[in-house]
C-alpha positions in Angstrom: -25.2 41.8 1.2 -26.6 43.9 4.0 -24.7 46.6 5.9 -22.6 44.8 8.5 -22.8 47.4 11.2 -25.2 46.4 14.0 -25.9 49.9 15.3 -29.3 51.3 14.6 -30.0 55.0 14.7 -33.3 56.4 15.9 -35.0 58.6 13.3 -34.6 61.6 15.6 -30.8 61.1 15.4 -31.0 62.0 11.7 -32.3 65.4 12.7 -29.5 65.9 15.3 -26.7 64.7 13.1 -27.8 66.6 10.0 -28.4 69.9 11.7 -25.2 69.8 13.7 -23.3 68.8 10.6 -24.8 71.7 8.6 -24.0 74.2 11.4 -20.7 72.7 12.3 -19.2 73.3 8.9 -21.1 76.4 7.7 -22.6 78.3 10.7 -20.5 81.3 9.8 -20.6 80.7 6.0 -19.6 83.9 4.4 -22.5 85.6 2.5 -20.0 87.4 0.3 -20.6 85.1 -2.7 -24.4 85.6 -2.7 -24.0 89.3 -2.1 -21.6 89.6 -5.1 -24.1 87.8 -7.3 -27.4 89.3 -6.1 -26.4 92.5 -4.3 -28.6 93.4 -1.4 -30.9 90.6 -2.3 -28.2 88.0 -1.6 -30.4 86.4 1.1 -32.3 84.6 -1.7 -29.2 82.6 -2.7 -29.3 80.1 0.3 -33.0 79.4 -0.6 -32.2 78.7 -4.2 -29.2 76.6 -3.3 -31.4 74.3 -1.3 -33.1 73.0 -4.5 -30.2 70.7 -5.6 -29.7 69.7 -2.0 -33.4 68.6 -1.7 -33.1 66.7 -5.0 -30.0 64.9 -3.9 -31.6 64.0 -0.5 -34.7 62.6 -2.3 -32.4 60.5 -4.6 -30.5 59.1 -1.6 -33.7 58.0 0.2 -35.1 56.6 -3.1 -31.9 54.6 -3.5 -32.1 53.2 0.0 -35.7 52.2 -0.7 -34.5 50.3 -3.8 -31.5 48.8 -2.0 -32.7 48.3 1.6 -29.9 47.9 4.1 -27.1 48.5 1.6 -24.5 51.2 1.6 -23.8 53.6 -1.2 -20.7 51.6 -2.1 -22.7 48.4 -2.4 -25.5 49.7 -4.6 -23.1 51.8 -6.7 -21.2 48.6 -7.6 -24.4 46.8 -8.4 -25.6 49.7 -10.6 -22.6 50.7 -12.6 -20.1 47.9 -12.0 -17.1 47.5 -9.7 -14.3 49.2 -11.6 -16.3 52.4 -12.6 -17.8 52.5 -9.1 -14.4 52.1 -7.4 -12.9 55.0 -9.5 -15.8 57.4 -9.0 -16.2 56.6 -5.3 -12.5 57.1 -4.6 -12.6 60.5 -6.4 -15.6 61.5 -4.4 -14.1 60.4 -1.1 -10.8 62.1 -1.8 -12.6 65.3 -2.8 -14.9 65.2 0.3 -12.0 64.5 2.7 -9.8 67.2 1.2 -12.6 69.7 1.4 -13.8 69.0 4.9 -10.2 68.9 6.2 -9.3 72.2 4.7 -12.6 73.7 6.1 -11.8 72.3 9.5 -8.3 73.8 9.3 -9.7 77.2 8.3 -12.2 77.1 11.2 -9.5 76.1 13.7 -7.3 78.9 12.5 -10.1 81.4 12.9 -10.9 80.2 16.4 -7.2 80.1 17.4 -6.5 83.6 16.3 -9.6 85.0 18.1 -9.4 83.0 21.3 -6.0 81.4 21.8 -3.7 84.2 20.5 -0.6 83.1 22.4 -1.1 79.4 21.7 0.7 78.0 18.6 -1.9 77.0 16.0 -0.3 73.6 15.5 -0.9 72.7 19.2 -4.6 73.6 18.8 -4.9 71.6 15.5 -3.1 68.6 17.0 -5.6 68.5 20.0 -8.5 68.8 17.6 -7.1 66.1 15.3 -6.6 63.6 18.2 -10.1 64.4 19.5 -11.6 63.7 16.1 -9.8 60.4 15.7 -10.9 59.4 19.2 -14.5 60.2 18.6 -14.6 58.6 15.2 -12.8 55.5 16.5 -15.9 54.5 18.5 -18.2 54.8 15.5 -21.4 56.5 14.6 -23.2 55.6 17.9 -20.6 57.5 19.9 -20.7 60.5 17.5 -24.5 60.6 17.7 -24.4 60.7 21.5 -21.8 63.5 21.5 -23.8 65.6 19.0 -27.0 65.0 21.0 -25.3 66.3 24.1 -24.1 69.6 22.4 -27.1 70.1 20.2 -29.4 71.9 22.7 -26.9 74.4 24.2 -25.5 75.1 20.7 -29.0 75.8 19.3 -29.8 78.2 22.2 -26.6 80.2 21.5 -27.2 80.3 17.7 -30.9 81.4 18.3 -29.8 84.1 20.7 -27.2 85.5 18.3 -29.8 85.6 15.5 -32.4 87.2 17.7 -30.1 89.8 19.2 -28.9 90.9 15.7 -32.5 91.9 14.6 -32.5 95.4 16.2 -29.4 96.3 14.3 -30.7 95.5 10.8 -31.4 98.5 8.6 -34.3 97.5 6.3 -33.0 99.9 3.6 -29.9 97.7 3.2 -32.1 94.8 2.1 -33.8 96.8 -0.7 -34.6 96.4 -3.6 -35.8 92.9 -3.1 -36.1 91.5 -6.6 -33.4 93.5 -8.4 -31.7 90.5 -10.0 -32.1 88.3 -13.1 -32.8 84.6 -13.1 -29.2 83.9 -14.1 -27.9 86.0 -11.2 -30.0 83.8 -8.9 -28.6 80.6 -10.5 -25.1 82.0 -10.1 -25.6 82.9 -6.5 -27.2 79.5 -5.7 -24.3 77.7 -7.4 -21.8 79.7 -5.5 -23.3 78.9 -2.1 -24.6 75.4 -2.7 -21.6 74.0 -0.7 -23.3 75.0 2.5 -25.6 72.0 2.2 -22.9 69.5 1.4 -23.1 67.7 4.8 -26.4 66.4 3.6 -24.4 64.0 1.5 -23.4 62.1 4.6 -26.9 60.5 4.2 -25.2 58.3 1.6 -23.5 56.5 4.5 -26.2 57.0 7.2 -29.3 55.7 5.5 -28.6 51.9 6.1 -28.6 52.6 9.9 -32.3 53.1 10.2 -35.2 50.7 10.4 -37.8 53.4 9.8 -36.9 55.0 6.5 -40.0 57.2 6.4 -39.4 58.8 9.7 -35.7 59.2 9.0 -36.6 61.1 5.8 -39.1 63.3 7.7 -36.5 64.2 10.4 -33.8 64.9 7.8 -36.2 67.1 5.8 -36.9 69.0 9.0 -33.1 69.5 9.7 -32.6 70.7 6.1 -35.5 73.2 6.4 -34.1 74.5 9.7 -30.7 74.8 8.1 -32.2 76.8 5.2 -33.9 79.1 7.6 -30.7 79.6 9.6 -28.6 80.4 6.5 -31.2 82.9 5.2 -31.3 84.6 8.7 -27.5 84.8 8.6 -27.5 86.5 5.2 -30.3 88.8 6.3 -28.4 89.9 9.4 -25.0 90.4 7.6 -26.5 92.3 4.6 -29.0 94.2 6.8 -26.2 95.5 9.1 -23.4 96.1 6.6 -25.1 96.2 3.2 -23.8 94.3 0.1 -21.0 96.8 -0.4 -20.0 96.9 3.3 -19.6 93.1 3.4 -16.7 93.3 1.0 -14.5 94.7 3.7 -14.6 91.6 5.8 -13.4 88.0 5.4 -15.9 86.8 8.0 -18.8 89.4 7.9 -21.1 87.1 10.0 -18.5 87.2 12.9 -18.1 90.9 12.5 -21.7 91.8 13.1 -21.6 89.7 16.3 -19.0 92.1 17.6 -21.5 95.0 17.5 -24.3 93.2 19.1 -25.1 94.1 22.7 -27.4 91.7 24.7 -28.6 93.7 27.6 -29.3 92.2 31.0 -27.7 88.9 30.1 -24.1 89.7 30.9 -23.0 88.5 27.5 -20.5 91.2 26.4 -18.3 88.7 24.7 -21.0 87.2 22.5 -18.5 86.7 19.6 -16.2 84.5 21.8 -19.2 82.5 23.0 -20.4 82.0 19.4 -16.9 80.8 18.3 -16.8 78.4 21.2 -20.1 76.8 20.2 -19.0 76.7 16.6 -15.8 75.0 17.5 -17.6 72.3 19.4 -20.0 71.8 16.5 -17.1 71.7 14.0 -15.4 69.1 16.1 -18.5 66.8 16.0 -19.1 67.5 12.3 -15.5 66.7 11.4 -15.7 63.4 13.4 -18.9 62.6 11.6 -17.3 63.2 8.2 -14.2 61.3 9.2 -16.3 58.3 10.2 -18.2 58.4 6.9 -15.1 58.4 4.8 -13.4 55.6 6.8 -16.5 53.4 6.8 -17.0 53.9 3.1 -13.3 53.0 2.4 -13.7 49.8 4.4 -16.8 49.0 2.4 -15.1 49.7 -0.9 -12.2 47.4 0.0 -13.7 44.6 2.2 -10.2 43.4 3.2 -9.6 46.7 5.0 -11.2 47.0 8.4 -12.8 50.2 9.5 -10.1 50.9 12.0 -7.4 50.3 9.4 -9.2 52.7 7.1 -9.1 55.3 9.8 -5.3 54.9 10.0 -5.0 55.2 6.3 -7.0 58.4 6.2 -5.4 59.7 9.3 -2.0 60.5 7.8 -3.1 62.9 4.9 -5.8 64.4 7.3 -3.2 65.1 9.9 -0.7 66.5 7.4 -3.3 69.0 6.0 -4.3 70.1 9.5 -0.8 70.5 10.8 1.1 71.9 7.9 2.2 75.6 8.3 -0.7 78.0 7.7 -1.1 79.9 4.5 -4.6 81.5 4.5 -4.4 82.6 0.9 -3.7 79.0 -0.4 -6.3 77.5 1.9 -9.0 79.9 0.7 -8.0 79.3 -2.9 -8.4 75.5 -2.7 -11.5 75.9 -0.6 -13.2 78.1 -3.1 -12.2 75.8 -5.9 -13.7 72.8 -4.2 -16.8 74.7 -3.1 -17.5 75.7 -6.6 -16.7 72.5 -8.6 -16.5 69.7 -6.0 -20.1 70.5 -5.0 -21.3 69.8 -8.5 -19.9 66.3 -8.7 -21.0 65.3 -5.2 -24.6 66.5 -5.8 -24.8 64.9 -9.2 -23.7 61.4 -8.1 -26.8 60.2 -6.2 -29.1 61.6 -8.8 -27.1 59.8 -11.6 -27.0 56.5 -9.7 -30.7 56.6 -9.0 -31.5 57.3 -12.6 -29.3 54.5 -13.9 -30.8 52.1 -11.3 -34.3 53.0 -12.5 -33.4 52.5 -16.2 -31.6 49.2 -15.6 -34.2 48.0 -13.1 -31.5 47.4 -10.4 -32.8 46.7 -6.9 -36.6 46.3 -6.5 -36.8 47.1 -2.9 -37.5 43.5 -1.9 -36.6 42.1 1.5 -37.5 45.4 3.1 -36.5 45.8 6.8 -37.9 49.3 7.1 -41.4 50.5 7.8 -41.6 52.5 4.6 
């Protein structure tokens, strides 16, 4: 059975969706974990963390080549059976939804406290939730158009922030360069591997292309740009504050923006501008994630339509977003999911691909792609 959705995504859309997904959830990802593991050389952690992300991405495209036009739900059932696949996929979807909703809540709280101080946070969250539902309701085509529209201005602002931070970096804060062990590097990579989790949305996206080779190339470009962005972010934060100085801040990346002065551009409030851009990217990334979970649920239970699946997921998503804020509890659950949820989500496509190869499931016949 082929994927029932008639929408076809251009390969370039894979680049836009992936890069905005990565930046939307993790543009201000805290480099605290990598600094704790590697000290002043913490900027190596995002590079090492990209290794499992690349492996998972290759496995996802290899699975789509073996099972052309089929979703991760369909080829998982064919590979390991309906009952095991249903249990595993439900656990992965619940973990993914809980993680992305908590992360969206944390970001909304941050933006609310820095930009809309007199506005109740629940009002801000409700507006964001309704906007996410509206965008996801119209499907991946609508989401891709929205993200294409915000991609260019958002990229300009992110590039401007990274460039303007360079003069404030003290090279002595980044030394010594290789003063860490191999296990420290593994620990740091494991701790920050969650920053590449949006790449897992490829599990749902890959059936929407007719040119798998080009889609893989554009996705690889988005991931490479994301790696460069996260390394630059860590370099700036550590270079300005040092590994020890980072420990004073919950959002050190946002703190260094506050000291940046962009002359001749009349951008005194660069931090507010960055938060505005991040909020728009988060809005698109959250809708993208919500669409992926809803579509996967409708695939797992064919009697449930996509829009019904949206309503089913809407209640727990809304409750998590709108419940009274407790930043300590939110951060505790987020860190737990970032540490252990990442492992299960990355391992899944690699395991399914290995089982499919061993069992000889899916031979890539009836190809509809150019690859």
